[in-house]
C-alpha positions in Angstrom: -11.5 -4.8 18.9 -10.8 -2.7 15.8 -7.4 -1.5 16.9 -6.4 -5.0 17.9 -7.0 -6.3 14.3 -5.3 -3.2 12.9 -2.1 -3.9 14.9 -2.1 -7.7 14.1 -2.6 -7.0 10.4 0.3 -4.6 10.4 2.5 -7.2 11.9 1.8 -9.4 8.9 2.9 -6.9 6.3 5.9 -7.3 4.0 9.1 -5.2 4.2 10.5 -3.5 1.1 13.1 -6.3 0.9 10.4 -9.0 1.0 8.6 -7.3 -1.8 11.7 -7.1 -3.9 12.2 -10.9 -3.4 8.6 -11.5 -4.5 9.2 -9.7 -7.8 12.3 -11.7 -8.6 10.2 -14.9 -8.6 7.6 -13.7 -11.0 7.4 -14.7 -14.7 7.6 -11.8 -17.1 8.6 -9.4 -14.2 10.8 -7.5 -16.7 7.7 -6.5 -18.7 6.5 -4.3 -15.8 7.6 -1.1 -14.1 7.8 -1.7 -10.3 7.5 0.8 -7.5 8.1 -0.2 -4.0 7.8 2.4 -1.2 6.5 3.2 2.2 4.1 5.7 3.6 4.3 6.8 7.3 1.2 7.4 9.3 1.9 8.4 12.8 3.9 5.6 14.4 3.1 3.1 11.6 4.9 2.6 8.3 2.9 1.0 5.5 4.7 -0.6 2.6 3.3 -0.7 -0.9 4.1 -2.4 -4.2 2.8 -1.0 -7.5 3.2 -2.5 -11.0 2.2 -1.3 -14.4 3.1 -2.6 -17.9 6.1 -1.1 -19.6 5.3 1.1 -22.6 
């Protein structure tokens, strides 16, 4: 069962383009530094979104 849930969860992840669109809709998005990327693990690519306040 564990691998089934892992595969299904991965199918629900956002692409880098989806993450960029999400940022555009946020209030005060320009007050943060954003990093969007991906990490490959075997056959699977995981996408991430990091945000931290601008100095």
